[in-house]
Structures are given as structure tokens and as C-alpha cells.
C-alpha positions as CSV (number, residue, x, y, z in Angstrom):
1,X,58.4,64.2,75.7
2,X,58.5,62.6,72.3
3,X,60.8,59.9,71.2
4,X,61.8,60.3,67.3
5,X,64.3,58.2,65.6
6,X,65.4,59.9,62.0
7,X,66.8,57.2,59.7
8,X,69.4,58.8,57.6
9,X,71.8,61.3,58.8
10,X,71.1,63.4,55.3
11,X,71.1,67.1,55.6
12,X,67.3,67.1,56.0
13,X,67.6,64.4,58.8
14,X,69.8,66.4,60.8
15,X,67.7,69.7,60.0
16,X,64.5,67.8,61.7
17,X,66.5,66.3,64.3
18,X,67.5,70.0,65.3
19,X,64.0,71.1,64.9
20,X,62.4,68.1,67.2
21,X,65.1,68.7,69.9
22,X,64.2,72.5,70.1
23,X,60.8,71.5,70.6
24,X,61.7,69.7,73.8
25,X,61.6,66.0,71.6
26,X,64.5,63.5,72.4
27,X,65.6,62.4,69.2
28,X,68.4,59.3,68.0
29,X,69.8,59.3,64.8
30,X,70.7,56.6,62.6
31,X,73.4,56.3,60.4
32,X,75.1,53.8,58.3
33,X,78.3,53.2,59.7
34,X,79.9,53.5,63.8
35,X,82.4,56.0,62.4
36,X,79.4,58.3,61.4
37,X,78.0,57.8,64.2
38,X,80.4,58.6,66.4
39,X,81.8,61.5,64.4
40,X,78.2,63.5,64.9
41,X,78.4,62.6,68.6
42,X,81.4,64.5,68.5
43,X,80.3,67.6,66.6
44,X,76.8,67.4,67.8
45,X,75.0,68.0,71.1
46,X,71.6,68.2,70.1
47,X,70.5,64.7,69.7
48,X,72.6,61.3,69.7
49,X,73.4,59.1,67.0
50,X,74.0,55.5,67.0
51,X,74.6,52.9,63.9
52,X,72.6,50.3,65.7
53,X,69.0,49.9,64.2
54,X,67.3,48.5,67.4
55,X,68.9,50.9,69.2
56,X,67.5,54.1,67.4
57,X,64.2,52.8,67.7
58,X,63.9,51.7,70.7
59,X,60.6,52.9,72.5
60,X,60.4,55.4,69.3
61,X,56.9,57.2,69.0
62,X,57.8,58.8,65.7
63,X,59.9,57.0,62.9
64,X,61.0,59.4,60.1
65,X,62.7,58.3,57.0
66,X,65.0,61.3,55.6
67,X,67.0,59.4,52.8
68,X,67.1,59.6,49.4
69,X,63.9,58.6,47.7
70,X,65.9,55.3,45.5
71,X,67.3,54.5,49.0
72,X,64.2,54.3,50.9
73,X,63.2,50.8,50.0
74,X,66.1,49.3,51.4
75,X,66.3,51.4,54.8
76,X,62.9,50.7,55.4
77,X,63.6,46.7,54.7
78,X,66.7,47.2,57.3
79,X,64.1,49.0,60.1
80,X,61.2,46.9,59.9
81,X,62.1,44.3,62.0
82,X,62.0,46.7,64.9
83,X,58.4,48.6,64.1
84,X,55.6,48.3,66.0
85,X,52.0,49.4,65.8
86,X,52.7,51.9,68.8
87,X,54.8,53.9,65.7
88,X,53.8,56.5,63.6
89,X,56.1,56.0,60.3
90,X,56.5,58.9,58.5
91,X,58.2,59.4,55.1
92,X,60.6,62.9,54.4
93,X,61.4,61.6,51.2
94,X,60.4,63.4,47.9
95,X,60.8,61.4,45.0
96,X,59.2,58.5,42.8
97,X,61.1,55.0,42.8
98,X,62.8,54.6,39.6
99,X,61.8,51.1,38.9
100,X,58.4,50.9,39.9
101,X,57.2,54.7,39.5
102,X,56.0,54.4,43.0
103,X,55.3,57.1,45.9
104,X,57.2,56.9,48.9
105,X,54.5,55.7,51.1
106,X,53.6,52.8,48.8
107,X,57.4,51.8,48.8
108,X,57.1,51.9,52.7
109,X,53.6,49.9,52.5
110,X,55.3,46.6,50.6
111,X,57.9,46.7,53.1
112,X,56.2,46.2,56.3
113,X,53.3,44.0,58.0
114,X,49.9,45.1,56.9
115,X,49.0,45.8,59.9
116,X,51.4,48.8,60.3
117,X,50.4,50.2,56.9
118,X,47.6,52.4,58.6
119,X,50.5,54.3,60.7
120,X,52.1,55.6,57.5
121,X,52.3,59.6,57.0
122,X,54.3,61.6,54.6
123,X,55.8,65.1,55.2
124,X,56.0,67.2,52.2
125,X,55.8,71.0,51.1
126,X,58.0,74.3,51.0
127,X,60.9,73.3,53.3
128,X,64.4,73.9,52.5
129,X,66.7,72.0,55.0
130,X,68.9,74.6,55.7
131,X,66.3,77.1,56.7
132,X,64.6,75.1,58.8
133,X,68.0,74.1,60.9
134,X,68.5,77.8,61.2
135,X,64.7,78.5,62.8
136,X,64.0,80.4,60.2
137,X,59.9,80.2,59.6
138,X,58.2,77.6,57.8
139,X,55.3,75.5,56.6
140,X,54.4,72.1,55.3
141,X,51.9,69.3,54.9
142,X,51.6,66.3,56.8
143,X,49.3,63.8,55.0
144,X,47.7,60.1,56.1
145,X,44.8,58.4,54.8
146,X,44.0,58.5,58.7
147,X,43.6,62.0,59.8
148,X,44.0,60.9,63.1
149,X,47.4,59.6,62.4
150,X,48.3,63.1,60.5
151,X,47.1,64.8,63.7
152,X,49.2,62.8,66.2
153,X,52.2,63.3,63.7
154,X,51.1,67.1,63.7
155,X,51.8,67.8,67.2
156,X,55.0,65.9,67.8
157,X,56.5,67.8,65.1
158,X,54.7,71.9,64.9
159,X,56.5,74.2,66.5
160,X,57.2,77.6,66.5
161,X,58.8,78.2,63.6
162,X,57.5,75.0,62.0
163,X,53.9,75.5,60.9
164,X,52.1,71.8,59.9
165,X,48.7,71.3,58.2
166,X,47.0,68.1,57.8
167,X,45.5,66.6,55.0
168,X,44.0,62.8,53.7
169,X,45.6,63.2,50.3
170,X,48.5,61.2,50.6
171,X,48.3,60.3,46.3
172,X,48.5,65.0,45.7
173,X,50.9,65.5,48.6
174,X,53.3,62.9,47.4
175,X,52.5,63.8,43.6
176,X,53.5,67.7,44.8
177,X,56.9,67.0,46.3
178,X,57.8,64.5,43.7
179,X,56.9,66.3,40.6
180,X,57.9,69.8,41.3
181,X,61.5,68.9,40.7
182,X,61.1,68.0,37.2
183,X,59.6,71.9,37.0
184,X,62.4,73.1,39.5
185,X,64.9,71.6,36.8
186,X,63.3,73.3,33.6
187,X,63.2,76.5,35.3
188,X,67.2,76.0,36.1
189,X,68.4,75.6,32.6
190,X,66.0,79.1,31.8
191,X,68.0,80.7,34.4
192,X,71.3,79.3,32.9
193,X,70.1,80.1,29.9
194,X,69.4,83.4,30.4
195,X,66.3,83.4,29.1
196,X,64.8,85.8,31.6
197,X,62.2,85.7,34.4
198,X,59.1,86.1,31.5
199,X,60.1,82.8,29.9
200,X,60.6,81.3,33.4
201,X,56.9,82.2,34.6
202,X,55.6,80.8,31.5
203,X,57.2,77.7,31.6
204,X,56.3,76.8,35.4
205,X,52.7,77.9,34.5
206,X,52.6,75.4,31.4
207,X,54.5,72.4,33.5
208,X,52.8,72.8,36.4
209,X,49.5,72.6,34.4
210,X,50.1,69.1,33.3
211,X,51.4,67.9,36.5
212,X,47.9,69.3,37.7
213,X,46.0,67.1,35.4
214,X,48.1,64.1,35.9
215,X,47.8,64.2,39.5
216,X,44.1,64.8,38.9
217,X,44.2,61.7,36.9
218,X,45.9,59.7,39.4
219,X,43.1,60.4,42.1
220,X,45.2,63.5,43.8
221,X,42.9,66.7,44.6
222,X,43.4,69.7,42.2
223,X,43.5,71.5,45.6
224,X,46.8,69.8,46.8
225,X,48.6,71.2,43.8
226,X,47.5,75.0,44.7
227,X,48.3,74.7,48.8
228,X,51.5,74.2,50.6
229,X,52.5,70.8,49.2
230,X,52.2,71.8,45.7
231,X,52.2,75.7,44.8
232,X,53.9,76.5,47.8
233,X,56.9,73.8,47.4
234,X,56.9,74.4,43.6
235,X,57.8,78.6,44.0
236,X,60.6,77.7,46.7
237,X,62.1,75.2,44.4
238,X,62.7,77.0,41.1
239,X,63.0,79.9,43.0
240,X,65.4,79.3,45.8
241,X,69.3,79.3,45.3
242,X,69.2,76.5,47.9
243,X,67.7,74.3,45.6
244,X,69.6,71.1,43.8
245,X,66.9,70.6,40.9
246,X,67.6,74.2,40.1
247,X,70.8,74.4,40.7
248,X,71.4,71.9,37.9
249,X,69.2,72.9,35.6
250,X,71.4,75.8,36.0
251,X,74.4,74.2,35.3
252,X,73.2,72.3,32.4
253,X,71.9,75.6,31.0
254,X,75.5,77.1,31.2
255,X,76.5,74.3,29.3
256,X,77.9,71.5,31.6
257,X,76.7,68.1,31.1
258,X,74.8,65.9,33.4
259,X,77.2,63.4,34.5
260,X,79.7,66.2,35.4
261,X,77.2,68.5,37.6
262,X,76.2,65.1,39.5
263,X,80.0,64.0,40.3
264,X,80.5,67.7,41.6
265,X,77.5,67.3,44.1
266,X,77.6,65.9,47.7
267,X,74.1,65.4,47.5
268,X,71.3,64.5,45.3
269,X,69.3,66.1,42.9
270,X,65.8,64.1,43.2
271,X,64.6,65.5,40.4
272,X,66.6,63.5,37.8
273,X,65.3,60.4,39.1
274,X,61.6,61.8,39.6
275,X,62.2,62.6,35.8
276,X,63.4,59.3,34.5
277,X,60.4,57.1,36.8
278,X,57.8,59.8,35.5
279,X,58.7,59.1,31.9
280,X,58.6,55.3,32.5
281,X,55.2,55.8,34.2
282,X,53.4,57.9,31.6
283,X,54.7,55.3,28.8
284,X,53.0,52.6,30.6
285,X,49.9,54.8,31.0
286,X,50.1,56.0,27.7
287,X,49.8,59.5,28.7
288,X,51.6,62.4,27.2
289,X,53.4,65.3,29.2
290,X,54.8,67.2,26.5
291,X,56.8,69.8,29.1
292,X,58.0,66.9,31.5
293,X,59.2,65.2,28.1
294,X,61.6,68.0,27.3
295,X,63.1,68.0,30.2
296,X,63.9,64.3,30.2
297,X,64.9,64.2,26.4
298,X,67.3,66.9,27.6
299,X,68.9,65.1,30.6
300,X,68.8,61.4,29.3
301,X,68.5,61.8,25.2
302,X,70.9,64.6,24.7
303,X,68.3,67.1,23.2
304,X,70.3,70.3,23.5
305,X,69.4,72.4,26.8
306,X,68.7,75.5,24.2
307,X,65.7,73.1,22.8
308,X,63.8,74.1,26.3
309,X,62.3,77.1,24.3
310,X,59.6,75.0,22.3
311,X,58.4,74.9,26.0
312,X,58.2,78.8,26.5
313,X,57.1,79.7,23.2
314,X,54.3,77.2,23.0
315,X,55.7,75.6,19.5
316,X,52.9,73.6,18.3
317,X,51.3,72.0,21.6
318,X,51.5,74.8,24.6
319,X,48.3,77.0,23.1
320,X,46.1,76.0,26.7
321,X,45.1,78.3,29.6
322,X,46.2,77.1,32.6
323,X,44.6,74.9,35.2
324,X,42.7,76.5,37.6
325,X,41.4,75.0,41.2
326,X,37.9,73.4,41.1
327,X,38.1,74.2,37.4
328,X,38.4,71.2,34.4
329,X,42.0,70.1,33.4
330,X,43.0,71.0,29.8
331,X,41.8,69.1,27.1
332,X,45.4,68.9,25.5
333,X,46.6,67.1,28.8
334,X,44.7,63.8,28.5
335,X,43.5,61.9,31.5
336,X,44.2,58.3,32.5
337,X,40.6,57.6,31.5
338,X,41.5,59.0,27.9
């Protein structure tokens, strides 16, 4: 029986705990306070909870960080003294760190000892937490630079309702999970404005095209963007009514200010942070992403939400064919080598 420690009593952490318990794993969830742990233990009988990091990680085979991306670093710091080389270390967070632009596996690697870095793996794909918690079928990607590590994680987590595939493309898997949220924000804006499915389809196609080009420039495999971690997650996030990022975009399209929308939510829409992190990163790299920039400007520079239409009609800059698997990226989107 696998012993799993889940860091974070988030919706995603709870869904993974329920899933893993259902396949026979021994699961313990770490919470920030004793009161939270007691409340979870009273209401839940599938897994146990504790506010003691040492207790949560004791004899764990697999440690999963299911926390918001901007909180990952501090949670790794809290737990790192209790990690050892027998454990698999898995990030289930999707995002880029705002201050550094770094992917979650990079954040983890910076905060743990060098001998543990080869144990890092990441989980990403079309995995809406509420559906997985209900036992509905889903599939995702586990990626690690060491395929044997990814395979071990797959063996510990896969079950009849949750199919996992392995990959060595950590860069692509993480970028897909983070960047699709920016497209989902824009898709939500289009729905909120009532611009129609044709417009949304054009926006998603153009937006994903430029992000594929960026990913390839950063060392990702283009094929990852057209698989479960990329296209699969993109479809779920742009179309599903459970997507927090689509919801934020939709409410912006209906005329509500971002501050009001975020204050009304009990969970985090990662795409808002990712848009900010991506903007900083592309400024440093001197790479232009016109469609992502429109989303950023609406979020942070008071560009009217109706201006999302310029990313649909192709005004001045968007007359390019979609990126195709194995084909060359559009010349209108510069590579980092340019």
C-alpha cells in the first residue's frame, strides 16, 4: 500500500486524497492549522489530516504539493527538512511564480537539496477537481526528467477512473498547465461579452498558436501542447463551467471589475498571476505575444474588456496560420533566438 502525503487542503488536494484512498493508498493531508485538521477529520472518513508536517510526511512514498502556485515555494520550505531520497516529490500546481517567472518544478528544485531534485515530477492535464472527486473518468500526464520516476508516480496514482500517461517533457507539461489559463481568461471574456462561439474559437486558436511557439522556444516539445497536458486541458478550461479562470474572464466581460470578482471567490484563478508572470518574462526575453498581451492589458492596464475583439478580428497583427504539430512555428511569433 502506497503512503501518500498531500500538502494543502485545497479542493484539488481533497480530490486527489479521495481518488488515492479509493485505489487503496494510505493518505494523510497536511493543513495549516490544528483547527483545520480537526474539522477535516470530523467531516471526512476517507483520509486523515494533521497540522504536523513531520507526522504528515512520516514514511511517505509520495509527497504531493496541491497548493496555489504562488504559495508553493513557502510550502516546500516548510516541508523540506522532512523529505528524503525514498520519496517521490510531485507538484500538482499549475502556474508560474510571479516574481521569478519560474515553473513549479524549478521552484521546488531551488528549495530542496540537490540529491532530491531527481525525484521531482509534475502532474498536469484536463483534471477539474470536482469531477475527479466524484469519480468521473479523466486522464492526465505525469512528467519527470527521469522517466522511471514518472512511471513510479503513475503506478501509485493511476486507477480505473484516472488514467495517467508519462512524459519526460517537464517544461512543456508545466507550461501547458500554466499558459492555458491565460487563454481561458480571454475565452471567458468573449463569452461574457456575448461575442459567440465563432469568435471564441478564433481567439483560442490564435492564442494557443503563439503560446506553442513560446513553449518551443523555451525548450518544450510542440507535441506536448497538442496532447492531454496542452490541448486537452485547454478545451476543459475554456469550455467547462467549473473553470475558475473562465469564470473570471466571463465576469469581466459582464462588466465587473477584477478586484470585485477576486474578492467574491473562495478559490484562486491561477491565470491572473500567470498573465502577470508571463508578461514580466516576455519583457525580459524581448519576446512579443500580442494576444497574451491583450489579456494582460485588460487585467492590469485598464484596457476595456471589449478590446478583446482585436485578438479575434486579427486587427493589424493576427493574420497567421495555426501552428501544426511537427510544423514550423509562425514567423509572426518570434523565437527566443531571434
